[in-house]
N, C-alpha and C positions, 0 to 999 in steps of 0.2 A: 330125060337122061341127065345125069349129073355132069357138070362141066369138067374137062380133063385139067388138072392143075399142071401148070409149066413152070419151069425154071426162068432165070433171067434171059437164057439163050433161046427159050421158046421151045425147049425139048420137054417131052412129058415127064412128070415126077414120078418115080416109082414109090409106092406106098411104103415099102420097107426102108427105103432110102431116106424118105421123109422122116419116118419115125426115129431112124438112126440119127439124122441130123438134129432133131428135136431133143433127143436123149443127150447128145454131145454138148449141145448148147446149155441144157439144164445142168449137166455136170459141171461145165466150165463155169457157170454162174455160182454153183455151190463151192467150187474150189476157190473162186475169187473172193466170196463172202468169207469163207474159212481162213484164207490169207490176211483178210482185213481184220477179222476177229482176233486172230492170233497176235497181231501187232498191238491192238487195244489191250488184250489180256496181259501181254507181257509188261505193257507200260503201267497197268493197275497193280500188277504183282510188285513192281519195283518202286512204286510211289509210296511215300511215307506222309503221315498225317501232317507234319510240319510243312510239307510243300503245299498243301491245300489251305493254309490259314487265311482267314478273311478278317476284314476290319482291323488292319494293322497300323493305321495312321495314329500317332500318339495323341492322346487326350488325357486331361485331368479332370477329376470330380471337383466342381466348384459350388455345388448346392445340393442338398439332399433332404427329402422329406418322406418318411417311412421308407418304402422300398424304391421309391422314384429318385433318380439321380439326373443331374444336369452335368454333362461333360464339355469342356472346352478344349477344342483341338489346338494343338501347338502350331504356331505359324509355320509355313513353308516358304514364305516371301514376306517382304516388308509390309506391315499392316497399314492399310489407308486409314486416315483419321477423318476423312470426309464421308464415310459410309457408316451407317449404324450397324451394330452387331446383329446377327441373323441366328435365330433359334429354329432348329429343325425338330418337328414333331411328327414321329411315325405313329401308326396305329397299334393296336393291342393283338392283332391277328398274326403278327410276325415280328422279326427283330429289325431294329433300325440299321444293322450290319449291312443291309443290302446296298445302302447308299455309299458304302466303302468296301466293295467286294474284292477288288484287287487294284493294284497300283494304276494300271492303265484304263480301268473302268470304275473310276471313283468320282462321284459327284462332289464328295468332301474335298478331295485333293484338288479338283478343278477350282472350287471356290477359294481354297487356301492359297493356291498359286495366284489368283487375282487379287491377293491382299485383304480378303475379308476376314472378319473376326467371327468365326463359326462355332456354335454351340449345338448340342443335340440332347434330346430327352431320351433317357434309358429307363423304361418302365419297370425293370426288373423282372422277376420271375414270380408272377401271381400264383398263389396256392389257394387250397379251400379256406385258408384263414382270411382271404381277401374276397370271399364269394359275395359279400353284401355291399362291396364298393360299387357305386353307381356313377353316372356321368356328372353328378354334382361333385363328387370326389375328384374325378379324372380331369375334368375341364376347369371347374371353378377353384377347387382346392389345390391340386397338384400342378397342373399347367399354369394356372393363374398365379400361383406363388412363385413358380420358376420365373415367369415373366417379370413379376414385380421386383424379384431380386436382381435380374439383369438390368432393368430399367434404373434401379438405384445405383448399381455398379457403373452405369453409363451416365452418371451425373444427373439422373432424373429425365434424361431424353428418352424418347420412345425407340423402340427396336423393330426389326422386321421378323415376322413369324412365317415360317415355311412348313405347311402342313401337307402330309403324304397319306393318300387313302383315307382310312378312318381317322388318321391324325389330322387330315385336312378339314374333315367335318368338325373335329374338336377345335381346330384353329378358327374356322369361319364363326363358329358359336362364340368363342371367347373374344374375337375382334368386334363382333356385334354387340357384346356385353360391355366391353371396356375399350372402346375406341381410342380413348386418349393415351393408352400405352403403346400404340403402334404407328410405325412410320411407313410400314407396308405390309401386305399379305400376299404371299404366293401359295398356290395350291398345286398339287399334281395328282392325277388319278383319282379325284376325289368325288364321292357321291354327294350331291346336294338335294336334288329332286330324285327320290328313290323309285319313282315309277318311270320317269323319263318319257320318251315318246316312242311307244312300241311299234307304231306304224313306220317309223324310221329305221328300226333295227335292222342291221344286216344279219344274214343267216349265220348263226352261231353267237349272237349278241343277245343279252337280256335274259338268259336261262335263269341265271341265279335270282333275278328280281322275280321272274315268273314262279319259280319254285318256292321262294319265301313267302310270296303273296298268296300262294294257295295252301299254306300251312295255317292251321288254326291256333288261336293264342294258347289254348291249353296244350296243344302239341309241343310248342316251344317251351311252355312252362314245365311240362313233364320232363322234357329232355334235359333241361338245365338244373331242375331240382333234384334229378336222379343223381347227377354228378356233383352238384354244387357250382359248377363251372361249365363253360362250354369247351370241352376238351380240344387241345390242340390237334390230336390225331384225327378227330371227327371233322374239323374245319379243313384240314389238309385233305382228307379224303374227298370232301365235297368240292374243293377247288380242283382236284385231280379229274373228278367225274366231269367236269365242264369240257375238258379236252381228252376224251377217252382213248383215242387212238394214239395220240402222242404219249399219254401216260403209260399205256401198255407196251409201247414199242421202244421207248427211249433208252431202256437198259439193254436191249439186243440189238435192233437195227440201228438205233441212234448211235450208240458207242461203236459198233462195229464200223459204221460209215466214217468215224473220225480217223480210223486206221492208225491209231497210235500217235497222232500229231501231238506233240507236247502242250503247246499253247492251248489248242482246242480241248484236249482232255482235262487240262487244269481248270480251265474256264468252266467245263462241265461240272466237274467235281466240286468246285467252289459253289456253284449255284446250287447243286444238290445239298451241300452242307447247309446252306442257308435255308432252303425249303424244309429240311428235316428238323431245324431248330425252331419249332413252332410252339409257343407257350400256350397254356390254357388262358382263355379269356374269362375274367371275373363274371360270375353268374347275373348279378343284378344289372350290370352294365350290358351284358349280352342280351338280356331280355329287351332293354330299351333300344338297343341297336336293331334287333329283329322285329320287335312289335311297334314300338312307337315311330321308328324311322322307316323300316323297309315296308312293314304292312299298313301303317296308317299314315306314312309320309308327312308327319307333323311339321318337319323343318320348313317345308315350303308352304304348308298350310298355315303357318304362323301360330301353331298351338304347342310347339315344343318348348319346355321350360327346363332351366338349370337354376338350382337353387331358389325356386320359386319365381324367377324372372322369365318372362316370355321372350324367346330369341327372335328378334326382328332384323333380318339380314340387310335391310335397307339402312340399317344405322351404320354399316361399314362405310367409312368416309376416308380411307386412305388409299394409295394406288394399290391395284390388285392385278396379279398375274395368275391366270388359270391355265394350266398345262394338262392336256388330255391326250390319250392314245387313240388313234383312229381305228385300230384293230384291238381294242380292249375288249375281251371276252367277259370280263368280270365287271367292270363299271362302264356302262354305255356312255358313248359321247354326249347324249342329250341329258344324262343325269348329271354330268359334270358342267356342261355349258349352261345349264339353268341358272347359274350364279349370276350370270350377265343381266338377267332380269331384275335384280335387286340393287345392282351397283350402278352409280352414275356412269354414263358412256365415257366421259373424259377420264375417268380414273380406271377404267377396265380394259384388259386386253388379253388376248389368248395365244397360246401356241399349240397347234394340233401336230402332234409327233406321229409320223407314219410307221407305226409299230404297235407292240402288244403292252399289256399291263406292266410287266416287269422290264420289258426292253426299254421303257422311258429312262431307266437308270443304268442298265448293265450293258446295253448294245454299244458297239463301237461308235454308231452314227449318234447315238444319244449324247456322247461326249461333246459334240459340237453343237448339235440342234438344241437340246435340253439344258445342259450345263452352260453352254455359251450364251444361250438365250437368257437364262436366269441371271447370269452375271451382268449381262448388258442391260437387263431391266433394272437391276438393283442400282447400277451406276447411274442410270438415266432417270429413274422414277423416284428413287429415294436417297440417292447418293449425291456425288459431284455434279450430276447432270440434272437435278431435281428441278421441275418447272417446265421441261419440255413436254409438249403435248403427247399423250399416249395414243396408240393405235393398235387396232386389232390385227392379229396375225392368225391365219388360218392355214 
C-alpha cells in the first residue's frame, strides 16, 4: 500500500489539491523569472555601446615593430624612481584589454596608483599575411626588441617582465634566453609543463590538455593549413565548450538573474565584449604551441628552441612570482606550478588565487589578492625592498 501524503498539519493531502499547488508554484516561478527578464531586457534596450567601453586607461605608443606596439600607460600617481619599469605581455589568443576591463577592475590602474611605470605589448591584429610568423619572431624578435628598447630607455638597467597565459610562456622563455635584461619575472595563469599532473586534476580540470594531446600532428596541421591561421572563432568555441552549461545559459538564465542591476549588467557586457574580440592566431606559431608544447611538452623536456637556442628554464636567475588560479579550468594548477622546479627556491614564490582563469584579473577579490600581491612583490623583490628573503604563498 502506498503511504498517504500529509501536509504540515498531518492532514491527508488531496491529489487534486497537490497538483493545483504544484501548478501555482510553477506559475509563480515563471512569473518571477519573467519579471527578472523584463528588468534585464529593459536595461539592454537602453544601454549604448559607449557605456560598455573597455581598456580606457590612457596610454601612448612608445615603440613599434611591424604590427606589434608597446604602449606606456600615463601615470595616475607620482612615479617611483626605485622600482624598474614593468612590461606586461599577454598572449595571442585574446586581447590585453582584459587587464584594464573597467575602472574598478583594472590591474593596470592598481599598478599605476602604486606609482609603477607600466607598459604593455599590443600584438595588433594578425592576418593571413602573418601566417608564417613563429615563436622565433614573437619571442626573440618582437618581445625581445621591445625589452631591449625599454632597457635602453631605462639607462641600460634591467626591467621587470609580467607574462600572462601564453604571454607568460613567451616571457619565461625570453628571460631564460636573456637573463641579463631582467630584474624580475612575474607570471599569471601560465602553462609551463603542458602535461601537468593528471592524477591531481580536480573534476573539470585538464580537459584542454587531454583533448589536444589526443589530436594527431597532421590533424593540427590540416586545421591550420586550411585557414592559414588558427581562427579566433574556433579557439573561442573550444574555450566555451570547456564550460558547456555556463556557455549555454549565460545569455538567458545568467542575464535574467542579474535583474537589470546596472553595475552587474555593465560588468557582464564588458566581459562579453572582451571575449568576442578574439583575434586569429598566426598559423606557424599556433602549430608550435599545439604540437611542440601541448603535444610534445618540449619546454620542460628541455628540447624547445627559439632562434636555434635551446630554452633552459634553470637559467632564470631573477626573482620570480608565479600566480595561478586554483579553479582554473584552462590551465591546470600543476601546469603552472612546475616552474618552481627550475628556479632557485630563494628566488621563487607563488600566489594561489581562489578563483578561475579570468577571475584572476576581473573579479573584485582579485584586485586585492592578485594586484595587491603583485605590487607588494615588485616593491619587495625588485624595487625599494630588494634583498628581502622571498617566501612561497599558497
